[in-house]
BAFI-3210 file (N, C-alpha, C; in Angstrom, 3 decimals, decimal comma, padded with zeros to 6 digits):
// residues 93
n [1|2|3|4|5|6|7|8|9|10|11|12|13|14|15|16|17|18|19|20|21|22|23|24|25|26|27|28|29|30|31|32|33|34|35|36|37|38|39|40|41|42|43|44|45|46|47|48|49|50|51|52|53|54|55|56|57|58|59|60|61|62|63|64|65|66|67|68|69|70|71|72|73|74|75|76|77|78|79|80|81|82|83|84|85|86|87|88|89|90|91|92|93]
n.u [-027,439|-026,173|-028,579|-029,934|-028,078|-028,270|-030,955|-030,581|-028,712|-030,311|-032,419|-031,350|-029,807|-030,408|-029,989|-027,346|-026,343|-027,262|-025,852|-023,214|-023,212|-023,499|-021,167|-019,246|-019,550|-018,602|-015,919|-016,620|-016,176|-017,944|-019,663|-022,756|-023,913|-025,778|-025,553|-026,543|-028,818|-029,256|-030,298|-032,829|-033,240|-031,308|-032,069|-034,808|-033,913|-032,185|-034,245|-035,971|-034,384|-032,983|-034,543|-035,802|-033,853|-031,633|-031,178|-030,218|-027,630|-024,500|-025,436|-025,116|-022,419|-022,174|-023,979|-022,515|-020,335|-021,716|-021,952|-019,399|-018,429|-020,105|-019,147|-016,673|-017,210|-018,481|-016,542|-014,189|-015,108|-015,490|-013,065|-011,589|-012,816|-011,928|-009,381|-009,250|-010,577|-008,560|-006,282|-007,147|-008,380|-011,381|-014,059|-012,527|-011,497]
n.v [009,535|010,786|011,629|009,307|008,016|009,747|009,306|006,381|006,791|007,969|006,233|004,096|004,832|004,415|001,321|001,460|002,802|000,988|-001,155|-000,426|000,083|-002,327|-003,602|-002,247|-002,696|-004,792|-003,881|-002,070|-001,088|-000,359|000,020|-001,425|-001,713|-003,185|-005,303|-005,084|-007,163|-008,011|-006,797|-005,729|-005,394|-003,365|-001,378|-000,861|-000,034|002,119|003,937|004,197|004,923|007,395|008,682|009,497|010,855|009,599|007,525|008,657|009,385|010,736|011,145|013,569|013,872|011,610|012,337|014,112|012,753|011,539|013,162|013,340|010,818|009,800|011,771|010,870|008,165|007,561|008,913|007,600|004,547|004,855|005,371|003,006|000,989|001,314|000,711|-001,985|-003,254|-002,997|-004,022|-006,728|-007,684|-007,989|-010,344|-011,562|-014,752]
n.w [002,311|004,820|005,976|006,422|008,087|010,394|011,059|011,838|013,768|015,708|016,164|017,207|019,487|022,200|022,203|021,876|024,034|026,192|025,332|025,816|028,644|029,612|028,467|030,033|032,765|034,062|034,909|036,807|039,999|042,081|045,169|046,213|043,605|041,657|039,051|035,693|034,061|031,447|028,067|027,845|030,583|031,070|029,528|030,848|033,418|033,003|031,920|034,098|035,973|035,110|033,338|030,041|028,768|029,518|027,639|025,604|026,119|024,931|022,425|020,879|020,298|018,821|016,696|015,416|014,284|012,111|009,499|009,039|008,687|006,429|004,470|003,792|003,318|000,674|-001,487|-000,711|-001,169|-003,915|-004,962|-003,774|-005,045|-007,671|-007,372|-006,453|-008,464|-010,386|-009,323|-008,683|-010,904|-011,290|-012,088|-014,070|-015,322]
ca.u [-026,280|-025,905|-029,867|-030,131|-027,086|-028,713|-032,136|-030,155|-028,277|-031,377|-033,215|-030,456|-029,094|-030,843|-029,386|-025,791|-026,245|-027,303|-024,704|-021,917|-023,272|-023,318|-019,854|-018,241|-020,375|-017,509|-014,919|-016,925|-015,781|-018,836|-020,417|-024,146|-024,341|-026,240|-025,191|-027,319|-028,789|-029,450|-030,310|-034,234|-033,128|-030,515|-033,056|-035,686|-033,234|-031,979|-035,529|-036,570|-033,393|-032,263|-035,408|-035,538|-032,613|-030,533|-031,158|-029,752|-026,343|-023,427|-026,162|-024,586|-020,981|-022,613|-024,548|-021,492|-019,477|-022,357|-021,725|-017,963|-018,387|-020,666|-018,560|-015,557|-017,260|-018,591|-015,435|-013,139|-015,674|-015,254|-011,436|-011,081|-013,445|-011,312|-007,984|-009,250|-010,797|-007,557|-005,363|-007,580|-009,205|-012,585|-014,708|-011,804|-011,553]
ca.v [009,165|011,592|011,747|008,074|007,971|010,406|008,507|005,396|007,062|008,316|005,036|002,865|005,440|003,566|000,345|001,577|003,154|000,041|-002,200|000,126|-000,124|-003,790|-003,866|-001,721|-003,142|-005,873|-003,070|-001,079|-001,398|000,588|-000,539|-001,215|-001,527|-004,437|-005,178|-005,274|-008,576|-008,141|-005,616|-005,190|-004,869|-002,244|-000,363|-000,463|000,524|003,375|004,812|004,269|005,805|008,712|009,265|009,167|011,560|008,531|006,772|009,350|009,970|010,634|011,425|014,767|013,425|010,521|012,809|014,961|011,897|010,910|013,580|013,047|009,470|009,766|012,518|010,130|006,975|007,499|009,050|006,384|003,646|004,836|004,958|001,540|000,072|001,291|000,195|-003,351|-003,928|-003,025|-005,206|-008,173|-007,846|-008,614|-010,636|-012,342|-016,135]
ca.w [003,123|005,874|006,600|006,919|009,386|011,499|011,522|012,346|015,171|016,533|016,567|017,877|020,409|023,402|022,251|021,919|025,496|026,863|025,089|026,377|029,980|029,783|028,259|031,068|034,153|034,560|035,429|037,790|041,614|042,888|046,230|046,167|042,320|041,037|037,578|034,645|033,681|029,994|027,350|028,556|032,094|031,038|028,903|031,569|034,477|032,600|031,634|035,382|037,005|034,385|032,287|028,471|028,401|029,732|026,548|024,575|026,483|023,917|021,032|020,331|019,589|017,636|015,640|014,957|013,311|010,880|008,251|008,554|007,982|005,102|003,348|003,493|002,743|-000,747|-002,329|-000,602|-001,615|-005,439|-005,131|-003,428|-006,088|-009,084|-007,096|-006,165|-009,724|-011,230|-008,823|-008,895|-012,261|-011,049|-013,206|-014,958|-014,965]
c.u [-026,465|-027,381|-030,068|-029,355|-027,711|-029,970|-031,574|-029,569|-029,167|-032,202|-032,330|-029,771|-029,245|-030,220|-027,719|-025,573|-026,261|-026,144|-023,416|-022,005|-022,911|-021,757|-018,985|-018,616|-019,046|-016,409|-015,149|-016,617|-016,729|-019,764|-021,951|-024,674|-024,652|-026,200|-026,536|-027,506|-028,999|-029,995|-031,694|-033,974|-032,318|-031,279|-034,043|-035,235|-032,906|-033,076|-035,939|-035,613|-032,920|-033,403|-035,103|-034,347|-031,445|-030,338|-030,385|-028,258|-025,449|-024,173|-025,377|-023,320|-021,421|-023,063|-023,369|-020,695|-020,260|-022,101|-020,025|-017,695|-018,800|-019,994|-017,158|-015,812|-017,522|-017,189|-014,615|-013,827|-015,172|-013,916|-010,953|-011,754|-012,659|-009,834|-008,087|-009,755|-009,469|-006,667|-005,903|-008,169|-010,305|-013,299|-013,913|-011,675|-010,303]
c.v [009,456|011,588|010,291|007,503|008,465|009,869|007,274|005,487|007,518|007,276|003,931|003,347|004,579|002,288|000,321|002,062|001,943|-001,112|-001,499|-000,045|-001,603|-004,251|-003,346|-002,093|-003,996|-005,005|-002,240|-001,822|-000,415|-000,277|-000,323|-001,143|-002,868|-004,345|-005,605|-006,690|-008,962|-006,947|-005,105|-004,634|-003,535|-001,195|000,286|000,415|001,930|004,421|005,062|005,415|007,350|009,065|008,906|009,735|010,350|007,592|007,325|010,063|009,843|010,589|012,409|014,440|012,456|011,291|013,580|014,150|011,308|011,561|013,422|011,722|009,250|010,533|011,835|008,731|006,854|007,797|007,937|004,980|003,668|004,602|003,618|000,684|-000,002|000,464|-001,242|-003,999|-004,052|-003,934|-006,416|-008,601|-008,464|-009,123|-011,606|-013,581|-016,775]
c.w [004,610|006,884|007,204|008,048|010,407|012,112|012,203|013,914|016,129|016,993|017,524|019,079|021,758|023,463|022,311|023,412|026,402|026,484|025,827|027,911|030,261|029,564|029,429|032,525|034,954|035,220|036,560|039,324|042,582|043,866|045,806|044,644|041,956|039,585|036,723|034,206|032,364|029,356|027,809|029,764|032,153|030,758|030,049|033,015|034,100|032,449|033,295|036,215|036,439|033,475|030,825|028,260|028,562|028,691|025,584|024,966|025,350|022,439|020,334|019,650|018,568|016,388|014,629|013,941|012,303|009,509|007,993|007,985|006,624|004,015|003,149|002,848|001,195|-001,645|-002,126|-001,146|-003,452|-005,650|-004,874|-004,562|-007,345|-008,670|-007,093|-007,467|-010,497|-010,660|-008,990|-009,884|-012,154|-012,222|-014,287|-014,373|-015,363]
res [g|a|s|s|g|a|v|c|c|a|v|f|s|p|l|d|v|a|r|t|r|l|q|i|q|g|g|l|t|v|r|h|f|s|p|y|t|g|m|l|d|t|l|r|r|i|l|h|e|e|g|i|a|g|w|f|r|g|f|v|p|a|m|l|t|v|p|v|f|w|a|m|y|f|p|l|y|d|v|m|k|v|q|m|s|s|n|f|a|l|g|a|e]
***
């Protein structure tokens, strides 16, 4: 659980950074800022202007949430599965 979450976080961090930049650019009022035009343009510009480290901004906080998420996920899943099956009688016709 946690290890797969960590790998996923590492692999998709550049996409998360690019998505966040695309989402917030509409609220920026900085002069001489040319907006990103798409995902690939954003990834390219971040790499060019900030280097590979730019793709991994916010990586440490994201990694710190992975074990917390998975530590809560499976126990809550089991509890909710029992709750939902007793409340809705799954499988009954």
